[in-house]
All heavy atoms as TSV, in Angstrom:
chain	resi	resn	atom	element	x	y	z
A	1	MET	N	N	2.157	-114.895	62.635
A	1	MET	CA	C	0.814	-115.410	62.563
A	1	MET	C	C	0.311	-115.617	64.006
A	1	MET	O	O	1.023	-115.875	64.848
A	1	MET	CB	C	0.964	-116.784	61.847
A	1	MET	CG	C	-0.425	-117.438	61.682
A	1	MET	SD	S	-0.374	-118.558	60.325
A	1	MET	CE	C	-2.097	-118.708	59.875
A	2	LYS	N	N	-0.975	-115.431	64.136
A	2	LYS	CA	C	-1.629	-115.523	65.512
A	2	LYS	C	C	-2.419	-116.778	65.608
A	2	LYS	O	O	-3.064	-117.255	64.690
A	2	LYS	CB	C	-2.469	-114.336	65.716
A	2	LYS	CG	C	-1.670	-113.048	65.816
A	2	LYS	CD	C	-2.486	-111.886	66.300
A	2	LYS	CE	C	-1.494	-110.667	66.251
A	2	LYS	NZ	N	-1.866	-109.672	67.230
A	3	PHE	N	N	-2.374	-117.419	66.772
A	3	PHE	CA	C	-3.081	-118.599	67.035
A	3	PHE	C	C	-3.860	-118.454	68.341
A	3	PHE	O	O	-3.244	-118.117	69.406
A	3	PHE	CB	C	-2.067	-119.778	67.231
A	3	PHE	CG	C	-1.332	-120.138	66.024
A	3	PHE	CD1	C	-0.191	-119.548	65.679
A	3	PHE	CD2	C	-1.772	-121.209	65.286
A	3	PHE	CE1	C	0.496	-119.887	64.498
A	3	PHE	CE2	C	-1.102	-121.544	64.031
A	3	PHE	CZ	C	0.028	-120.884	63.721
A	4	GLU	N	N	-5.179	-118.633	68.286
A	4	GLU	CA	C	-6.018	-118.472	69.499
A	4	GLU	C	C	-6.316	-119.862	70.035
A	4	GLU	O	O	-6.622	-120.770	69.315
A	4	GLU	CB	C	-7.290	-117.825	69.135
A	4	GLU	CG	C	-8.203	-117.611	70.289
A	4	GLU	CD	C	-9.510	-116.867	69.953
A	4	GLU	OE1	O	-9.597	-116.312	68.766
A	4	GLU	OE2	O	-10.408	-116.781	70.760
A	5	VAL	N	N	-6.267	-119.960	71.339
A	5	VAL	CA	C	-6.592	-121.165	72.074
A	5	VAL	C	C	-8.134	-121.273	71.963
A	5	VAL	O	O	-8.882	-120.386	72.451
A	5	VAL	CB	C	-6.133	-121.232	73.482
A	5	VAL	CG1	C	-6.549	-122.556	74.184
A	5	VAL	CG2	C	-4.648	-121.087	73.586
A	6	LYS	N	N	-8.584	-122.292	71.291
A	6	LYS	CA	C	-10.052	-122.519	71.148
A	6	LYS	C	C	-10.658	-122.959	72.384
A	6	LYS	O	O	-10.041	-123.378	73.317
A	6	LYS	CB	C	-10.313	-123.551	69.933
A	6	LYS	CG	C	-9.658	-123.046	68.602
A	6	LYS	CD	C	-9.820	-124.149	67.592
A	6	LYS	CE	C	-9.143	-123.706	66.327
A	6	LYS	NZ	N	-9.199	-124.748	65.329
A	7	ASP	N	N	-12.109	-122.776	72.411
A	7	ASP	CA	C	-12.839	-123.188	73.631
A	7	ASP	C	C	-12.621	-124.635	74.013
A	7	ASP	O	O	-12.632	-124.962	75.203
A	7	ASP	CB	C	-14.296	-122.870	73.425
A	7	ASP	CG	C	-14.562	-121.386	73.430
A	7	ASP	OD1	O	-13.738	-120.615	74.019
A	7	ASP	OD2	O	-15.536	-120.972	72.867
A	8	ASN	N	N	-12.513	-125.487	73.037
A	8	ASN	CA	C	-12.400	-127.003	73.374
A	8	ASN	C	C	-11.000	-127.477	73.253
A	8	ASN	O	O	-10.761	-128.612	73.033
A	8	ASN	CB	C	-13.310	-127.758	72.343
A	8	ASN	CG	C	-12.870	-127.516	70.936
A	8	ASN	OD1	O	-12.158	-126.672	70.625
A	8	ASN	ND2	N	-13.420	-128.321	69.997
A	9	GLU	N	N	-10.070	-126.533	73.463
A	9	GLU	CA	C	-8.613	-126.879	73.217
A	9	GLU	C	C	-7.771	-126.512	74.481
A	9	GLU	O	O	-8.084	-125.383	75.103
A	9	GLU	CB	C	-8.170	-126.154	72.000
A	9	GLU	CG	C	-6.711	-126.402	71.591
A	9	GLU	CD	C	-6.396	-125.650	70.284
A	9	GLU	OE1	O	-6.633	-124.437	70.187
A	9	GLU	OE2	O	-5.836	-126.298	69.442
A	10	THR	N	N	-6.760	-127.253	74.830
A	10	THR	CA	C	-5.891	-126.867	75.905
A	10	THR	C	C	-4.744	-126.003	75.320
A	10	THR	O	O	-4.569	-125.989	74.098
A	10	THR	CB	C	-5.282	-128.042	76.596
A	10	THR	OG1	O	-4.468	-128.759	75.678
A	10	THR	CG2	C	-6.362	-128.996	77.204
A	11	ILE	N	N	-3.999	-125.377	76.185
A	11	ILE	CA	C	-2.834	-124.574	75.693
A	11	ILE	C	C	-1.850	-125.468	75.016
A	11	ILE	O	O	-1.310	-125.161	73.942
A	11	ILE	CB	C	-2.202	-123.791	76.886
A	11	ILE	CG1	C	-3.155	-122.696	77.335
A	11	ILE	CG2	C	-0.902	-123.191	76.449
A	11	ILE	CD1	C	-2.788	-121.954	78.655
A	12	ALA	N	N	-1.586	-126.614	75.620
A	12	ALA	CA	C	-0.681	-127.630	75.051
A	12	ALA	C	C	-1.053	-128.090	73.626
A	12	ALA	O	O	-0.254	-128.161	72.705
A	12	ALA	CB	C	-0.502	-128.861	75.947
A	13	GLN	N	N	-2.396	-128.222	73.424
A	13	GLN	CA	C	-2.922	-128.623	72.108
A	13	GLN	C	C	-2.691	-127.523	71.124
A	13	GLN	O	O	-2.361	-127.739	69.921
A	13	GLN	CB	C	-4.395	-128.979	72.178
A	13	GLN	CG	C	-4.603	-130.316	72.895
A	13	GLN	CD	C	-6.079	-130.567	73.215
A	13	GLN	OE1	O	-6.845	-129.662	73.444
A	13	GLN	NE2	N	-6.472	-131.788	73.233
A	14	CYS	N	N	-2.915	-126.293	71.500
A	14	CYS	CA	C	-2.734	-125.128	70.646
A	14	CYS	C	C	-1.197	-124.984	70.245
A	14	CYS	O	O	-0.916	-124.756	69.098
A	14	CYS	CB	C	-3.167	-123.830	71.291
A	14	CYS	SG	S	-2.956	-122.376	70.356
A	15	LEU	N	N	-0.341	-125.196	71.200
A	15	LEU	CA	C	1.140	-125.093	70.949
A	15	LEU	C	C	1.524	-126.304	69.942
A	15	LEU	O	O	2.383	-126.063	69.033
A	15	LEU	CB	C	1.896	-125.155	72.222
A	15	LEU	CG	C	1.737	-124.036	73.153
A	15	LEU	CD1	C	2.464	-124.237	74.516
A	15	LEU	CD2	C	2.250	-122.710	72.463
A	16	GLU	N	N	0.934	-127.433	70.142
A	16	GLU	CA	C	1.185	-128.546	69.250
A	16	GLU	C	C	0.687	-128.175	67.820
A	16	GLU	O	O	1.324	-128.463	66.803
A	16	GLU	CB	C	0.538	-129.860	69.792
A	16	GLU	CG	C	0.871	-131.024	68.871
A	16	GLU	CD	C	2.275	-131.425	68.776
A	16	GLU	OE1	O	3.081	-131.151	69.815
A	16	GLU	OE2	O	2.741	-132.060	67.824
A	17	ARG	N	N	-0.513	-127.582	67.730
A	17	ARG	CA	C	-1.027	-127.182	66.402
A	17	ARG	C	C	-0.083	-126.156	65.719
A	17	ARG	O	O	0.158	-126.229	64.536
A	17	ARG	CB	C	-2.400	-126.584	66.633
A	17	ARG	CG	C	-3.082	-126.150	65.345
A	17	ARG	CD	C	-4.644	-125.887	65.559
A	17	ARG	NE	N	-4.891	-125.058	66.778
A	17	ARG	CZ	C	-5.112	-123.763	66.758
A	17	ARG	NH1	N	-4.983	-123.056	65.711
A	17	ARG	NH2	N	-5.359	-123.142	67.859
A	18	MET	N	N	0.432	-125.234	66.549
A	18	MET	CA	C	1.336	-124.311	65.994
A	18	MET	C	C	2.626	-124.991	65.394
A	18	MET	O	O	3.100	-124.722	64.296
A	18	MET	CB	C	1.817	-123.304	67.125
A	18	MET	CG	C	0.832	-122.259	67.540
A	18	MET	SD	S	1.459	-121.196	68.814
A	18	MET	CE	C	2.660	-120.243	67.980
A	19	LYS	N	N	3.143	-125.947	66.174
A	19	LYS	CA	C	4.355	-126.705	65.830
A	19	LYS	C	C	4.109	-127.454	64.514
A	19	LYS	O	O	4.996	-127.450	63.588
A	19	LYS	CB	C	4.712	-127.614	66.902
A	19	LYS	CG	C	5.975	-128.440	66.700
A	19	LYS	CD	C	6.298	-129.334	67.812
A	19	LYS	CE	C	7.574	-130.146	67.681
A	19	LYS	NZ	N	7.792	-131.065	68.765
A	20	LEU	N	N	2.950	-128.114	64.408
A	20	LEU	CA	C	2.556	-128.839	63.156
A	20	LEU	C	C	2.526	-127.926	62.003
A	20	LEU	O	O	2.752	-128.350	60.850
A	20	LEU	CB	C	1.264	-129.588	63.367
A	20	LEU	CG	C	1.274	-130.760	64.354
A	20	LEU	CD1	C	-0.126	-131.308	64.566
A	20	LEU	CD2	C	2.254	-131.821	63.935
A	21	GLU	N	N	2.104	-126.690	62.138
A	21	GLU	CA	C	1.999	-125.685	61.073
A	21	GLU	C	C	3.322	-124.952	60.822
A	21	GLU	O	O	3.404	-124.207	59.907
A	21	GLU	CB	C	0.841	-124.667	61.347
A	21	GLU	CG	C	-0.531	-125.298	61.332
A	21	GLU	CD	C	-1.621	-124.298	61.430
A	21	GLU	OE1	O	-1.398	-123.152	61.028
A	21	GLU	OE2	O	-2.686	-124.695	62.033
A	22	GLY	N	N	4.413	-125.276	61.618
A	22	GLY	CA	C	5.627	-124.791	61.350
A	22	GLY	C	C	6.011	-123.531	62.107
A	22	GLY	O	O	6.795	-122.721	61.609
A	23	TYR	N	N	5.350	-123.205	63.209
A	23	TYR	CA	C	5.494	-121.970	63.965
A	23	TYR	C	C	5.944	-122.289	65.394
A	23	TYR	O	O	5.628	-123.376	65.932
A	23	TYR	CB	C	4.247	-121.188	63.956
A	23	TYR	CG	C	3.875	-120.562	62.662
A	23	TYR	CD1	C	3.154	-121.261	61.704
A	23	TYR	CD2	C	4.337	-119.261	62.345
A	23	TYR	CE1	C	2.802	-120.733	60.501
A	23	TYR	CE2	C	3.983	-118.726	61.199
A	23	TYR	CZ	C	3.295	-119.466	60.229
A	23	TYR	OH	O	2.915	-118.856	59.031
A	24	MET	N	N	6.705	-121.391	65.984
A	24	MET	CA	C	7.057	-121.471	67.377
A	24	MET	C	C	6.561	-120.211	68.061
A	24	MET	O	O	6.460	-119.151	67.504
A	24	MET	CB	C	8.555	-121.536	67.581
A	24	MET	CG	C	9.326	-120.390	67.139
A	24	MET	SD	S	11.095	-120.612	67.364
A	24	MET	CE	C	11.342	-119.675	68.854
A	25	PRO	N	N	5.991	-120.281	69.307
A	25	PRO	CA	C	5.469	-119.109	69.951
A	25	PRO	C	C	6.567	-118.170	70.434
A	25	PRO	O	O	7.638	-118.570	70.893
A	25	PRO	CB	C	4.808	-119.744	71.224
A	25	PRO	CG	C	5.509	-121.010	71.480
A	25	PRO	CD	C	5.967	-121.496	70.135
A	26	VAL	N	N	6.249	-116.900	70.199
A	26	VAL	CA	C	7.174	-115.773	70.636
A	26	VAL	C	C	6.537	-114.793	71.571
A	26	VAL	O	O	7.203	-114.164	72.348
A	26	VAL	CB	C	7.824	-115.043	69.435
A	26	VAL	CG1	C	8.683	-115.934	68.616
A	26	VAL	CG2	C	6.725	-114.475	68.527
A	27	LYS	N	N	5.245	-114.744	71.571
A	27	LYS	CA	C	4.483	-113.837	72.490
A	27	LYS	C	C	3.175	-114.548	72.915
A	27	LYS	O	O	2.554	-115.341	72.163
A	27	LYS	CB	C	4.166	-112.579	71.856
A	27	LYS	CG	C	5.242	-111.652	71.711
A	27	LYS	CD	C	4.761	-110.244	71.263
A	27	LYS	CE	C	5.923	-109.336	71.007
A	27	LYS	NZ	N	5.466	-108.029	70.529
A	28	ARG	N	N	2.686	-114.238	74.071
A	28	ARG	CA	C	1.371	-114.706	74.570
A	28	ARG	C	C	0.602	-113.557	75.056
A	28	ARG	O	O	1.056	-112.715	75.900
A	28	ARG	CB	C	1.552	-115.703	75.675
A	28	ARG	CG	C	0.331	-116.122	76.324
A	28	ARG	CD	C	0.567	-117.051	77.497
A	28	ARG	NE	N	-0.603	-117.197	78.329
A	28	ARG	CZ	C	-0.902	-118.233	79.116
A	28	ARG	NH1	N	0.048	-119.164	79.233
A	28	ARG	NH2	N	-1.988	-118.294	79.775
A	29	PHE	N	N	-0.611	-113.409	74.523
A	29	PHE	CA	C	-1.557	-112.400	74.952
A	29	PHE	C	C	-2.673	-113.022	75.695
A	29	PHE	O	O	-3.229	-114.038	75.275
A	29	PHE	CB	C	-2.130	-111.550	73.801
A	29	PHE	CG	C	-0.957	-110.811	73.073
A	29	PHE	CD1	C	-0.439	-111.384	71.945
A	29	PHE	CD2	C	-0.593	-109.575	73.440
A	29	PHE	CE1	C	0.557	-110.705	71.186
A	29	PHE	CE2	C	0.450	-108.918	72.771
A	29	PHE	CZ	C	0.962	-109.456	71.601
A	30	GLN	N	N	-3.138	-112.455	76.793
A	30	GLN	CA	C	-4.253	-112.914	77.590
A	30	GLN	C	C	-5.115	-111.812	77.926
A	30	GLN	O	O	-4.651	-110.819	78.523
A	30	GLN	CB	C	-3.734	-113.707	78.789
A	30	GLN	CG	C	-4.800	-114.483	79.509
A	30	GLN	CD	C	-4.137	-115.417	80.582
A	30	GLN	OE1	O	-2.975	-115.695	80.506
A	30	GLN	NE2	N	-4.900	-115.756	81.543
A	31	LYS	N	N	-6.417	-111.848	77.574
A	31	LYS	CA	C	-7.352	-110.777	77.908
A	31	LYS	C	C	-8.619	-111.357	78.396
A	31	LYS	O	O	-9.068	-112.390	77.850
A	31	LYS	CB	C	-7.496	-109.854	76.779
A	31	LYS	CG	C	-8.167	-110.386	75.524
A	31	LYS	CD	C	-8.227	-109.247	74.487
A	31	LYS	CE	C	-8.927	-109.863	73.268
A	31	LYS	NZ	N	-9.138	-108.860	72.259
A	32	PRO	N	N	-9.334	-110.715	79.259
A	32	PRO	CA	C	-10.609	-111.188	79.759
A	32	PRO	C	C	-11.776	-110.825	78.802
A	32	PRO	O	O	-11.674	-109.862	78.110
A	32	PRO	CB	C	-10.736	-110.418	81.061
A	32	PRO	CG	C	-9.997	-109.144	80.904
A	32	PRO	CD	C	-8.847	-109.492	80.042
A	33	ILE	N	N	-12.668	-111.746	78.767
A	33	ILE	CA	C	-13.949	-111.514	77.986
A	33	ILE	C	C	-15.070	-111.299	78.983
A	33	ILE	O	O	-15.257	-112.181	79.859
A	33	ILE	CB	C	-14.280	-112.733	77.060
A	33	ILE	CG1	C	-13.084	-112.967	76.144
A	33	ILE	CG2	C	-15.577	-112.460	76.266
A	33	ILE	CD1	C	-12.748	-111.928	75.171
A	34	PHE	N	N	-15.711	-110.192	79.012
A	34	PHE	CA	C	-16.774	-109.886	79.944
A	34	PHE	C	C	-18.102	-110.137	79.378
A	34	PHE	O	O	-18.398	-110.155	78.215
A	34	PHE	CB	C	-16.650	-108.415	80.292
A	34	PHE	CG	C	-15.388	-107.996	81.016
A	34	PHE	CD1	C	-14.375	-107.405	80.159
A	34	PHE	CD2	C	-15.164	-108.205	82.349
A	34	PHE	CE1	C	-13.175	-107.088	80.813
A	34	PHE	CE2	C	-13.948	-107.873	82.914
A	34	PHE	CZ	C	-12.942	-107.237	82.193
A	35	ARG	N	N	-19.088	-110.335	80.324
A	35	ARG	CA	C	-20.541	-110.465	80.027
A	35	ARG	C	C	-21.285	-109.911	81.110
A	35	ARG	O	O	-20.858	-109.856	82.260
A	35	ARG	CB	C	-20.913	-111.884	79.638
A	35	ARG	CG	C	-20.965	-112.783	80.788
A	35	ARG	CD	C	-21.531	-114.129	80.465
A	35	ARG	NE	N	-21.532	-115.016	81.589
A	35	ARG	CZ	C	-21.849	-116.279	81.619
A	35	ARG	NH1	N	-22.197	-116.814	80.438
A	35	ARG	NH2	N	-21.831	-117.024	82.646
A	36	GLU	N	N	-22.516	-109.582	80.874
A	36	GLU	CA	C	-23.413	-109.033	81.891
A	36	GLU	C	C	-24.308	-110.208	82.407
A	36	GLU	O	O	-24.907	-110.957	81.622
A	36	GLU	CB	C	-24.318	-107.993	81.298
A	36	GLU	CG	C	-25.103	-107.195	82.288
A	36	GLU	CD	C	-25.826	-106.004	81.709
A	36	GLU	OE1	O	-25.272	-105.388	80.775
A	36	GLU	OE2	O	-26.926	-105.715	82.160
A	37	ASN	N	N	-24.413	-110.413	83.703
A	37	ASN	CA	C	-25.145	-111.443	84.343
A	37	ASN	C	C	-26.600	-111.001	84.516
A	37	ASN	O	O	-27.019	-109.874	84.182
A	37	ASN	CB	C	-24.494	-111.948	85.611
A	37	ASN	CG	C	-24.446	-110.901	86.716
A	37	ASN	OD1	O	-25.119	-109.865	86.688
A	37	ASN	ND2	N	-23.639	-111.083	87.695
A	38	GLU	N	N	-27.388	-111.861	85.127
A	38	GLU	CA	C	-28.852	-111.635	85.237
A	38	GLU	C	C	-29.101	-110.363	86.235
A	38	GLU	O	O	-30.161	-109.748	86.032
A	38	GLU	CB	C	-29.546	-112.824	85.902
A	38	GLU	CG	C	-29.351	-114.151	85.234
A	38	GLU	CD	C	-28.000	-114.863	85.603
A	38	GLU	OE1	O	-27.652	-114.785	86.770
A	38	GLU	OE2	O	-27.443	-115.375	84.652
A	39	LYS	N	N	-28.224	-110.105	87.077
A	39	LYS	CA	C	-28.361	-108.934	88.002
A	39	LYS	C	C	-27.926	-107.613	87.316
A	39	LYS	O	O	-27.985	-106.558	87.979
A	39	LYS	CB	C	-27.614	-109.137	89.231
A	39	LYS	CG	C	-28.025	-110.364	90.080
A	39	LYS	CD	C	-27.173	-110.572	91.319
A	39	LYS	CE	C	-27.535	-111.818	91.996
A	39	LYS	NZ	N	-26.649	-112.039	93.206
A	40	GLY	N	N	-27.460	-107.682	86.132
A	40	GLY	CA	C	-26.939	-106.422	85.492
A	40	GLY	C	C	-25.506	-106.148	85.792
A	40	GLY	O	O	-25.049	-105.069	85.391
A	41	GLU	N	N	-24.811	-106.993	86.510
A	41	GLU	CA	C	-23.460	-106.799	86.880
A	41	GLU	C	C	-22.534	-107.354	85.763
A	41	GLU	O	O	-22.866	-108.371	85.120
A	41	GLU	CB	C	-23.116	-107.467	88.192
A	41	GLU	CG	C	-23.981	-106.946	89.341
A	41	GLU	CD	C	-23.847	-107.847	90.612
A	41	GLU	OE1	O	-23.495	-109.002	90.441
A	41	GLU	OE2	O	-24.120	-107.349	91.631
A	42	VAL	N	N	-21.362	-106.664	85.538
A	42	VAL	CA	C	-20.437	-107.157	84.583
A	42	VAL	C	C	-19.538	-108.174	85.218
A	42	VAL	O	O	-18.935	-107.814	86.354
A	42	VAL	CB	C	-19.646	-105.986	83.942
A	42	VAL	CG1	C	-18.637	-106.485	82.928
A	42	VAL	CG2	C	-20.666	-105.112	83.214
A	43	GLU	N	N	-19.262	-109.272	84.640
A	43	GLU	CA	C	-18.330	-110.254	85.245
A	43	GLU	C	C	-17.490	-110.816	84.098
A	43	GLU	O	O	-17.771	-110.730	82.958
A	43	GLU	CB	C	-19.150	-111.427	85.891
A	43	GLU	CG	C	-19.970	-112.181	84.948
A	43	GLU	CD	C	-20.866	-113.239	85.633
A	43	GLU	OE1	O	-20.928	-113.314	86.872
A	43	GLU	OE2	O	-21.504	-114.061	84.864
A	44	VAL	N	N	-16.316	-111.471	84.561
A	44	VAL	CA	C	-15.451	-112.057	83.627
A	44	VAL	C	C	-16.053	-113.405	83.168
A	44	VAL	O	O	-16.383	-114.228	84.002
A	44	VAL	CB	C	-14.028	-112.277	84.204
A	44	VAL	CG1	C	-13.114	-113.081	83.221
A	44	VAL	CG2	C	-13.389	-110.999	84.575
A	45	TYR	N	N	-16.308	-113.586	81.933
A	45	TYR	CA	C	-16.912	-114.804	81.299
A	45	TYR	C	C	-15.743	-115.874	81.067
A	45	TYR	O	O	-15.925	-117.039	81.421
A	45	TYR	CB	C	-17.614	-114.440	80.055
A	45	TYR	CG	C	-18.135	-115.622	79.301
A	45	TYR	CD1	C	-19.041	-116.482	79.781
A	45	TYR	CD2	C	-17.679	-115.882	78.016
A	45	TYR	CE1	C	-19.521	-117.543	79.033
A	45	TYR	CE2	C	-18.152	-116.890	77.218
A	45	TYR	CZ	C	-19.036	-117.808	77.708
A	45	TYR	OH	O	-19.503	-118.818	77.051
A	46	LYS	N	N	-14.719	-115.437	80.515
A	46	LYS	CA	C	-13.591	-116.340	80.200
A	46	LYS	C	C	-12.345	-115.559	79.792
A	46	LYS	O	O	-12.398	-114.332	79.652
A	46	LYS	CB	C	-13.928	-117.338	79.066
A	46	LYS	CG	C	-14.094	-116.642	77.706
A	46	LYS	CD	C	-14.293	-117.681	76.659
A	46	LYS	CE	C	-14.360	-117.098	75.215
A	46	LYS	NZ	N	-14.426	-118.000	74.125
A	47	GLU	N	N	-11.301	-116.259	79.709
A	47	GLU	CA	C	-9.954	-115.597	79.304
A	47	GLU	C	C	-9.668	-115.968	77.892
A	47	GLU	O	O	-9.748	-117.146	77.518
A	47	GLU	CB	C	-8.770	-116.052	80.198
A	47	GLU	CG	C	-8.867	-115.578	81.580
A	47	GLU	CD	C	-8.479	-114.125	81.786
A	47	GLU	OE1	O	-7.710	-113.583	81.025
A	47	GLU	OE2	O	-9.001	-113.407	82.623
A	48	GLN	N	N	-9.314	-115.030	77.082
A	48	GLN	CA	C	-8.932	-115.350	75.625
A	48	GLN	C	C	-7.421	-115.355	75.613
A	48	GLN	O	O	-6.763	-114.377	76.084
A	48	GLN	CB	C	-9.478	-114.268	74.719
A	48	GLN	CG	C	-9.103	-114.558	73.242
A	48	GLN	CD	C	-9.679	-113.400	72.351
A	48	GLN	OE1	O	-9.691	-112.250	72.773
A	48	GLN	NE2	N	-10.098	-113.804	71.139
A	49	ILE	N	N	-6.815	-116.440	75.105
A	49	ILE	CA	C	-5.310	-116.577	74.997
A	49	ILE	C	C	-5.019	-116.679	73.570
A	49	ILE	O	O	-5.498	-117.495	72.798
A	49	ILE	CB	C	-4.845	-117.832	75.784
A	49	ILE	CG1	C	-5.322	-117.772	77.252
A	49	ILE	CG2	C	-3.362	-117.965	75.621
A	49	ILE	CD1	C	-5.026	-119.019	78.072
A	50	ILE	N	N	-4.096	-115.770	73.171
A	50	ILE	CA	C	-3.593	-115.699	71.744
A	50	ILE	C	C	-2.087	-115.811	71.767
A	50	ILE	O	O	-1.370	-114.958	72.533
A	50	ILE	CB	C	-4.096	-114.451	71.045
A	50	ILE	CG1	C	-5.596	-114.378	71.048
A	50	ILE	CG2	C	-3.566	-114.359	69.636
A	50	ILE	CD1	C	-6.192	-113.086	70.523
A	51	PHE	N	N	-1.540	-116.655	70.963
A	51	PHE	CA	C	-0.083	-116.744	70.737
A	51	PHE	C	C	0.292	-116.125	69.452
A	51	PHE	O	O	-0.456	-116.356	68.466
A	51	PHE	CB	C	0.376	-118.218	70.794
A	51	PHE	CG	C	0.303	-118.880	72.098
A	51	PHE	CD1	C	-0.800	-119.745	72.498
A	51	PHE	CD2	C	1.313	-118.732	73.100
A	51	PHE	CE1	C	-0.857	-120.353	73.715
A	51	PHE	CE2	C	1.208	-119.297	74.345
A	51	PHE	CZ	C	0.146	-120.120	74.651
A	52	THR	N	N	1.403	-115.434	69.388
A	52	THR	CA	C	1.982	-114.963	68.182
A	52	THR	C	C	3.036	-115.894	67.842
A	52	THR	O	O	3.925	-116.233	68.666
A	52	THR	CB	C	2.570	-113.544	68.315
A	52	THR	OG1	O	1.435	-112.698	68.734
A	52	THR	CG2	C	3.169	-113.047	66.999
A	53	GLY	N	N	3.125	-116.412	66.632
A	53	GLY	CA	C	4.049	-117.421	66.228
A	53	GLY	C	C	5.060	-116.834	65.162
A	53	GLY	O	O	4.696	-116.062	64.348
A	54	LYS	N	N	6.230	-117.433	65.271
A	54	LYS	CA	C	7.266	-117.067	64.326
A	54	LYS	C	C	7.558	-118.337	63.492
A	54	LYS	O	O	7.668	-119.454	64.040
A	54	LYS	CB	C	8.543	-116.658	65.029
A	54	LYS	CG	C	9.660	-116.300	64.168
A	54	LYS	CD	C	10.914	-115.935	64.888
A	54	LYS	CE	C	12.049	-115.658	64.047
A	54	LYS	NZ	N	13.263	-115.342	64.752
A	55	LYS	N	N	7.715	-118.154	62.180
A	55	LYS	CA	C	7.923	-119.312	61.289
A	55	LYS	C	C	9.311	-119.973	61.606
A	55	LYS	O	O	10.261	-119.295	61.793
A	55	LYS	CB	C	7.971	-118.876	59.823
A	55	LYS	CG	C	7.921	-120.020	58.878
A	55	LYS	CD	C	6.580	-120.616	58.771
A	55	LYS	CE	C	6.544	-121.583	57.554
A	55	LYS	NZ	N	5.371	-122.474	57.577
A	56	ILE	N	N	9.283	-121.270	61.758
A	56	ILE	CA	C	10.492	-122.020	62.003
A	56	ILE	C	C	11.171	-122.367	60.723
A	56	ILE	O	O	10.549	-122.851	59.764
A	56	ILE	CB	C	10.215	-123.415	62.748
A	56	ILE	CG1	C	9.443	-123.115	64.056
A	56	ILE	CG2	C	11.410	-124.207	62.954
A	56	ILE	CD1	C	8.922	-124.362	64.753
A	57	ASN	N	N	12.443	-122.052	60.620
A	57	ASN	CA	C	13.232	-122.315	59.383
A	57	ASN	C	C	13.524	-123.783	59.335
A	57	ASN	O	O	14.050	-124.291	60.289
A	57	ASN	CB	C	14.439	-121.455	59.296
A	57	ASN	CG	C	14.192	-119.970	59.215
A	57	ASN	OD1	O	13.154	-119.572	58.588
A	57	ASN	ND2	N	15.030	-119.154	59.770
A	58	PRO	N	N	13.280	-124.460	58.185
A	58	PRO	CA	C	13.620	-125.876	58.074
A	58	PRO	C	C	15.103	-126.173	58.045
A	58	PRO	O	O	15.964	-125.433	57.847
A	58	PRO	CB	C	13.059	-126.275	56.758
A	58	PRO	CG	C	12.750	-125.089	55.958
A	58	PRO	CD	C	12.726	-123.870	56.963
């Protein structure tokens, strides 16, 4: 299952949310999100962080 770090959330909060849902992180993906500024130049707007989680056996 994949968990994305939300805009109003820290990485630690996302990991805690994963734990509460019964998952542990096994992979982390990070990719830039680009946007065009007023001058027409492309710039990095933010980083998108996604964790892949593995179900924890009880």
